[in-house]
Z-matrix of the N, CA and C atoms (Angstrom, degrees):
N
C 1 1.471
C 2 1.561 1 107.04
N 3 1.295 2 115.50 1 115.35
C 4 1.478 3 119.95 2 176.83
C 5 1.491 4 112.26 3 -106.49
N 6 1.276 5 115.30 4 -173.87
C 7 1.465 6 124.05 5 -179.85
C 8 1.544 7 106.01 6 -76.31
N 9 1.342 8 116.28 7 127.74
C 10 1.468 9 120.85 8 -177.52
C 11 1.491 10 110.27 9 -108.37
N 12 1.321 11 117.11 10 117.70
C 13 1.477 12 122.77 11 -179.60
C 14 1.510 13 111.66 12 -65.25
N 15 1.303 14 117.95 13 -36.05
C 16 1.478 15 120.69 14 178.67
C 17 1.495 16 111.51 15 -61.13
N 18 1.327 17 118.33 16 -40.63
C 19 1.456 18 121.68 17 175.64
C 20 1.529 19 111.66 18 -65.09
N 21 1.318 20 115.99 19 -40.55
C 22 1.450 21 121.54 20 177.15
C 23 1.548 22 110.97 21 -59.18
N 24 1.333 23 116.99 22 -46.86
C 25 1.446 24 122.88 23 -178.71
C 26 1.541 25 110.42 24 -63.47
N 27 1.318 26 115.64 25 -40.26
C 28 1.443 27 118.75 26 178.28
C 29 1.503 28 112.17 27 -66.47
N 30 1.354 29 117.44 28 -43.91
C 31 1.454 30 122.02 29 177.04
C 32 1.514 31 110.72 30 -62.24
N 33 1.352 32 118.55 31 -40.31
C 34 1.498 33 120.83 32 178.63
C 35 1.521 34 110.40 33 -64.22
N 36 1.335 35 117.04 34 -39.62
C 37 1.464 36 120.61 35 -179.85
C 38 1.499 37 110.43 36 -62.44
N 39 1.314 38 117.25 37 -49.05
C 40 1.482 39 119.37 38 -178.72
C 41 1.497 40 111.84 39 -69.64
N 42 1.337 41 119.80 40 -31.14
C 43 1.443 42 120.50 41 175.21
C 44 1.524 43 110.91 42 -65.95
N 45 1.322 44 118.03 43 -39.22
C 46 1.463 45 122.09 44 176.40
C 47 1.519 46 111.49 45 -65.04
N 48 1.302 47 117.15 46 -42.39
C 49 1.479 48 120.40 47 178.19
C 50 1.502 49 109.90 48 -66.38
N 51 1.387 50 120.23 49 -38.61
C 52 1.428 51 121.47 50 174.99
C 53 1.509 52 113.07 51 -62.00
N 54 1.332 53 118.48 52 -37.24
C 55 1.441 54 122.30 53 175.96
C 56 1.536 55 111.05 54 -61.13
N 57 1.271 56 116.77 55 -38.31
C 58 1.464 57 122.11 56 179.88
C 59 1.509 58 111.02 57 -71.32
N 60 1.318 59 116.42 58 -46.26
C 61 1.446 60 121.73 59 -175.82
C 62 1.484 61 112.63 60 -65.78
N 63 1.345 62 117.44 61 -38.30
C 64 1.424 63 122.78 62 177.46
C 65 1.513 64 114.52 63 64.46
N 66 1.278 65 118.34 64 20.82
C 67 1.503 66 119.49 65 176.40
C 68 1.503 67 106.97 66 -141.40
N 69 1.350 68 115.67 67 172.93
C 70 1.454 69 120.02 68 -176.05
C 71 1.531 70 112.26 69 -100.57
N 72 1.315 71 117.48 70 14.41
C 73 1.465 72 118.33 71 179.13
C 74 1.536 73 111.66 72 -74.88
N 75 1.307 74 117.13 73 149.95
C 76 1.425 75 121.65 74 178.01
C 77 1.505 76 110.32 75 -70.39
N 78 1.327 77 115.63 76 146.71
C 79 1.443 78 122.08 77 179.36
C 80 1.541 79 107.15 78 -125.05
N 81 1.329 80 113.17 79 157.14
C 82 1.445 81 121.09 80 177.98
C 83 1.531 82 108.52 81 -125.70
N 84 1.317 83 114.71 82 142.46
C 85 1.472 84 118.41 83 -179.91
C 86 1.558 85 106.36 84 -112.96
N 87 1.307 86 113.70 85 123.11
C 88 1.455 87 123.26 86 -177.60
C 89 1.537 88 105.86 87 -107.03
N 90 1.340 89 117.46 88 120.97
C 91 1.448 90 122.08 89 -178.52
C 92 1.551 91 108.12 90 -115.59
N 93 1.307 92 116.39 91 124.41
C 94 1.486 93 122.87 92 173.13
C 95 1.511 94 109.57 93 -117.88
N 96 1.346 95 114.79 94 136.55
C 97 1.474 96 117.26 95 -179.96
C 98 1.565 97 107.54 96 -131.40
N 99 1.333 98 111.64 97 153.06
C 100 1.457 99 121.22 98 171.93
C 101 1.522 100 105.30 99 -147.25
N 102 1.301 101 115.82 100 104.69
C 103 1.453 102 120.50 101 -175.01
C 104 1.508 103 109.70 102 66.03
N 105 1.336 104 118.05 103 -125.54
C 106 1.486 105 121.50 104 176.22
C 107 1.535 106 112.68 105 -89.12
N 108 1.343 107 116.86 106 -11.59
C 109 1.447 108 120.68 107 -178.36
C 110 1.577 109 109.61 108 -80.01
N 111 1.293 110 115.22 109 143.44
C 112 1.442 111 121.71 110 179.65
C 113 1.498 112 112.43 111 -138.55
N 114 1.353 113 114.08 112 150.47
C 115 1.456 114 119.80 113 174.37
C 116 1.533 115 105.57 114 -127.78
N 117 1.299 116 117.80 115 130.49
C 118 1.461 117 122.37 116 175.45
C 119 1.516 118 108.77 117 -117.99
N 120 1.339 119 114.65 118 125.20
C 121 1.481 120 119.14 119 177.19
C 122 1.559 121 105.67 120 -117.73
N 123 1.317 122 116.00 121 133.35
C 124 1.441 123 121.91 122 171.72
C 125 1.492 124 106.54 123 -102.15
N 126 1.385 125 113.54 124 121.71
C 127 1.444 126 122.25 125 -176.30
C 128 1.507 127 111.98 126 -108.74
N 129 1.302 128 118.24 127 138.95
C 130 1.439 129 121.93 128 174.20
C 131 1.517 130 107.83 129 -77.67
N 132 1.318 131 116.98 130 170.65
C 133 1.452 132 121.26 131 -177.25
C 134 1.543 133 113.11 132 -62.59
N 135 1.366 134 114.40 133 -23.49
C 136 1.465 135 122.06 134 176.94
C 137 1.510 136 113.62 135 -77.81
N 138 1.337 137 116.54 136 -8.19
C 139 1.472 138 122.73 137 -175.48
C 140 1.516 139 114.85 138 89.70
N 141 1.363 140 115.10 139 -1.76
C 142 1.470 141 120.26 140 177.58
C 143 1.516 142 108.84 141 -72.82
N 144 1.335 143 116.03 142 139.68
C 145 1.480 144 122.31 143 179.91
C 146 1.508 145 108.89 144 -76.92
N 147 1.338 146 117.46 145 122.17
C 148 1.431 147 120.67 146 178.64
C 149 1.518 148 110.08 147 -89.23
N 150 1.312 149 118.21 148 -38.15
C 151 1.451 150 121.70 149 174.93
C 152 1.526 151 109.88 150 -161.06
N 153 1.297 152 114.80 151 154.56
C 154 1.461 153 123.62 152 178.78
C 155 1.501 154 108.64 153 -135.11
N 156 1.354 155 116.43 154 133.54
C 157 1.458 156 120.85 155 176.63
C 158 1.525 157 109.36 156 -131.16
N 159 1.318 158 116.45 157 151.31
C 160 1.467 159 122.37 158 179.98
C 161 1.520 160 107.89 159 -128.26
N 162 1.320 161 115.90 160 154.89
C 163 1.459 162 119.40 161 175.17
C 164 1.545 163 109.79 162 -178.39
N 165 1.290 164 111.45 163 172.41
C 166 1.489 165 119.84 164 177.61
C 167 1.526 166 106.81 165 -112.33
N 168 1.277 167 117.50 166 114.55
C 169 1.452 168 122.76 167 -179.79
C 170 1.524 169 111.11 168 85.11
N 171 1.324 170 114.97 169 155.74
C 172 1.460 171 120.16 170 -174.99
C 173 1.536 172 112.83 171 -63.76
N 174 1.318 173 118.45 172 -35.82
C 175 1.475 174 120.05 173 178.65
C 176 1.523 175 112.62 174 -61.17
N 177 1.326 176 115.30 175 -46.73
C 178 1.467 177 118.29 176 -178.42
C 179 1.521 178 111.30 177 -68.75
N 180 1.310 179 118.54 178 -40.50
C 181 1.461 180 123.45 179 178.69
C 182 1.540 181 109.61 180 -63.13
N 183 1.342 182 115.94 181 -42.99
C 184 1.461 183 118.70 182 178.61
C 185 1.478 184 112.27 183 -64.76
N 186 1.320 185 116.33 184 -42.01
C 187 1.487 186 119.87 185 176.50
C 188 1.505 187 114.15 186 -60.82
N 189 1.377 188 115.47 187 -40.97
C 190 1.430 189 120.69 188 177.43
C 191 1.532 190 112.70 189 -66.81
N 192 1.357 191 116.51 190 -34.95
C 193 1.440 192 120.13 191 177.37
C 194 1.505 193 110.91 192 -66.20
N 195 1.334 194 117.46 193 -43.56
C 196 1.447 195 121.42 194 179.33
C 197 1.555 196 110.95 195 -64.74
N 198 1.319 197 116.49 196 -43.66
C 199 1.454 198 118.52 197 178.11
C 200 1.521 199 113.10 198 -64.39
N 201 1.310 200 115.77 199 -39.00
C 202 1.466 201 118.26 200 177.28
C 203 1.506 202 110.86 201 -64.71
N 204 1.338 203 119.04 202 -41.47
C 205 1.437 204 121.40 203 178.20
C 206 1.515 205 111.38 204 -63.19
N 207 1.348 206 117.61 205 -45.86
C 208 1.489 207 121.28 206 -178.28
C 209 1.524 208 110.46 207 -63.80
N 210 1.341 209 119.47 208 -34.89
C 211 1.434 210 121.96 209 178.80
C 212 1.506 211 113.25 210 -68.72
N 213 1.353 212 115.61 211 -23.92
C 214 1.486 213 119.90 212 -177.12
C 215 1.529 214 112.59 213 -91.06
N 216 1.353 215 117.34 214 -11.39
C 217 1.467 216 119.73 215 178.99
C 218 1.529 217 108.27 216 -83.20
N 219 1.324 218 115.31 217 127.51
C 220 1.469 219 119.72 218 -178.45
C 221 1.532 220 112.32 219 -74.07
N 222 1.291 221 115.77 220 158.92
C 223 1.453 222 119.83 221 176.37
C 224 1.509 223 111.65 222 -60.41
N 225 1.318 224 115.50 223 -39.09
C 226 1.478 225 120.40 224 176.08
C 227 1.525 226 111.47 225 -60.32
N 228 1.297 227 116.97 226 -43.70
C 229 1.484 228 121.01 227 179.35
C 230 1.513 229 109.46 228 -66.09
N 231 1.309 230 119.60 229 -41.22
C 232 1.428 231 122.90 230 177.71
C 233 1.549 232 110.00 231 -59.34
N 234 1.334 233 117.00 232 -42.29
C 235 1.467 234 121.21 233 175.18
C 236 1.497 235 113.18 234 -58.44
N 237 1.329 236 116.47 235 -43.25
C 238 1.472 237 120.85 236 176.70
C 239 1.538 238 110.45 237 -63.62
N 240 1.283 239 117.21 238 -43.26
C 241 1.473 240 119.68 239 178.95
C 242 1.521 241 112.09 240 -63.88
N 243 1.304 242 115.18 241 -37.31
C 244 1.487 243 120.90 242 179.77
C 245 1.548 244 110.70 243 -60.76
N 246 1.310 245 116.38 244 -33.49
C 247 1.460 246 121.92 245 -176.69
C 248 1.558 247 111.11 246 -84.43
N 249 1.318 248 117.22 247 -18.60
C 250 1.484 249 118.94 248 -179.42
C 251 1.501 250 111.13 249 -68.35
N 252 1.346 251 116.48 250 128.89
C 253 1.480 252 119.27 251 -177.91
C 254 1.516 253 111.43 252 -72.44
N 255 1.297 254 115.96 253 145.57
C 256 1.449 255 121.81 254 174.23
C 257 1.536 256 108.42 255 -88.48
N 258 1.325 257 115.02 256 153.48
C 259 1.450 258 119.81 257 175.11
C 260 1.489 259 108.90 258 -70.24
N 261 1.305 260 114.64 259 138.61
C 262 1.490 261 120.71 260 177.66
C 263 1.501 262 107.96 261 -91.18
N 264 1.294 263 116.04 262 141.55
C 265 1.459 264 121.29 263 178.41
C 266 1.512 265 108.71 264 -73.30
N 267 1.339 266 113.61 265 138.98
C 268 1.472 267 118.77 266 174.56
C 269 1.498 268 109.06 267 -73.32
N 270 1.369 269 117.39 268 142.48
C 271 1.438 270 118.76 269 -179.00
C 272 1.514 271 109.53 270 -64.37
N 273 1.339 272 115.66 271 138.51
C 274 1.469 273 120.62 272 179.23
C 275 1.527 274 109.86 273 -88.85
N 276 1.287 275 114.56 274 135.54
C 277 1.455 276 121.33 275 175.57
C 278 1.539 277 108.67 276 -110.05
N 279 1.299 278 117.03 277 118.41
C 280 1.440 279 122.71 278 179.34
C 281 1.509 280 110.86 279 -76.84
N 282 1.305 281 115.78 280 130.26
C 283 1.522 282 119.77 281 177.00
C 284 1.495 283 108.97 282 -75.59
N 285 1.325 284 115.88 283 138.07
C 286 1.434 285 121.01 284 177.04
C 287 1.519 286 107.81 285 -88.36
N 288 1.306 287 112.79 286 141.95
C 289 1.481 288 112.89 287 177.45
C 290 1.467 289 111.00 288 157.76
């Protein structure tokens, strides 16, 4: 079992959506496609649509989702995030042998 980039991208996406939502409620992602075109809707637990993005191809839809999230984060919230400390990496010790 190695490191999976697809799982990382999924975790990053949901972390970004959680930053925007600002609450602990569960969310659902609804994806609709027609050919290369896609629509992604993020739904709150009540069924209310939190955001909707459209695009052609996964790169464009991903970009639109990130932009939509960034536009919804307030300046105050960005300031709070800026002050949050990042985890420091533990020093790696190489095994001799």
